[in-house]
N, C-alpha and C positions, 0 to 999 in steps of 0.2 A: 249366778249364772251358770255357774258349771256345773254346780253340785246339782241344780233344775235340769239340766243338761245329762245325767248321769242320768237321775230319777225317771225321766222319760223314758230313755234309752231301754234302763230295767223295768221299766212297766208294760213295754213292747213284747214280754216275755208272756207276758198274761193274755196279748189282744191276739196269741198266733193259736192258741187251742185255749176258748171257754170252756168252762167247768160243765158237763156235760153229767157227770153221775160215774162213768165209768174208769174217767181219767183221774179222780177224786182226787188222788194221793200225789200224782203229779202235779196238779195243779194246786195241792197245798203248800208243796212245799216249793214253787216258782212263788207263787200266793207269799209265802215268808220269808222268802228271799227279800223280796220287794219290800215287807214293810221294815225289813230292819235295816235298810237302806238307810228306811223313811225313819228311824226312832220311832215307829209306831206298833213293834209286834207286841208290846203288853197288852194292847188293845185287848188282842187274843186272850191273851192269859188270867184276864182277870174283870169281870164285870165292872162297870161305871157306882164308884160307891154313891152311898145314898150323898144326898141333896147335907151342903155341908150346915150347920147351925147359923140365924145369923148374927150372932156372936164371934163365929171363930176367922183367925185369922184370915188375911188376905191371900197371905201362902198357899193356904188349904183352898180355896175359895179359887185362886187359879188352876191350883193343880187340878181340883174337878172339873172346871170350864175346861184347862187342857184335853182331857179326857172325853170329857164330853164333845167336843170339835174335835179329835183324834178320831174318834166310835162312828161318830157323823161322816169323816169320810173313807174314813177304810169299809165300813158298810155299805156307802155308793161305790166304792170300787170292787168291792165283792160282788157286787147284783152287777155293775156293765159286765164284768168278766165271765159271767153264767150264761145259761141258755135262758131265753123269756121261760117256760115251763118253770125253772128251776127260780127265777126271778118274782114271778108271782106268788110262791109259795114263801117267800120270808123276807118280802119286800117293807116289811113292815119291823123287821126285826133288828136289835142292836148287833153290832160288831161280834159280841161275843156270844152272846144267844145265836146266831147265826152258825159259827163254826164249830158250837157244840152240838147244834142240830145235823148239820152236815156229819159231823165226825161222827153218831149214829146211827145217821141211815148207810153210812159205809164202811162203819169198820169191819165187814167182814169183808174186803177187802184188805183192811190195813192186816185181819189175821191170817188172810193166806200169805201177806208179804212175810209175817213174822214166820210163819209154818217157809216160807222157802228161804229165808235169810238165816234163820238157826238149825236148819236141815246143813246149809252149807259150810255154815260156822263149823257142828258138830263133826261133820263128815271132812275137814281140813288134816290134809295130811301132806308136809312135807318132804318130796322125794328128795334121794340121796345125791348130790351132784347141783341142787336148785341153790338159789341161796336163800338165806334166811332173813333178811329185811325185806322184798316183795311181801313174802307169806305171810307173816308177823303183822305189816302192814295191812294188808288185806282181812286177816283177822279179826284186828282191829275196828277198821271198818265196818266192818257185820257188827260187829260190838255195839257198837255208835248208833248202825242203824237200828238195829234193837231198840235205843236207849230213845229211841224217837218216837220208834212207834207203841213206848209205853212199857216197854219189856225190859227193864234194865238190870244188869248181869252184875252181882258185884264183881269188883277186884280181884277177890281170891279165884271166884269160877275160873273167871276170863283167863286169869293168869296160869289156872291150871287146864285149860283147854289148850293152849295154846305151847304149854311143856308137852300135853299129851302128846299133841301134833306131830312132834321132832323126831324125827327117826335116831334109832339107836347110837348114831356117832355122839349125838347130844347127850349122851346119860349120865356121863360126869358132868356136865356141868346142872344136869336137872339133881343130880343127889345132892351136891355142893348147895343148888339155891334151896332146897328142903332143911337140910343137915343146917342155914345158916337163920332160915328162918325168915328169909329176903321176902320182903313184904312193899316190892316198889312199883310203883304207877306203869301202865302199860307203855307208854315210850322209854322210859329207863328199864322195863325188861327187854325191848327192843334195841335199842344202845348195848347194852351186858350181853345181848346172842350176837351183834354182830363184831361183840370185838371178841368172844370166843371163836369164832367164824374163821 
């Protein structure tokens, strides 16, 4: 019962702002949060598989039926959280097809957001005297946001951007990092920089 209360409470974020089109990115972000809690996020990531053969195992048939049921629930939730005009255009679609169509309609917003995020990332510079931790966390956040928008930066490039954003007093750290060809995940790079600070 407690889990259902959490689901209902979290679903209330979708009631606040129905999808109108211009708010697609925010709506999608909130929608995915709700689906993640309900363990149904996969419905937006892959289409319903073909109907299993009559001689398929019970496990395969159960998996298929669960996907169909989850898709139906997610599609209904999607329709319930959008304006009536959008509902009319999407009411006959499965959840996966609906999210693909919505992304195609509003991908320009994602392009604009990607531009703004990448601009902020590429212009990051740590000022002398400011702590390195919040600076690097902000840059990691930008990298993760770009990844969610479908523009994944390789770790090497993200690392280069972080190292290039540091002031001259980190020059020795950067030289050592490059000389030893360290290839660390971004959180480890953050720890190393905080230790060097």
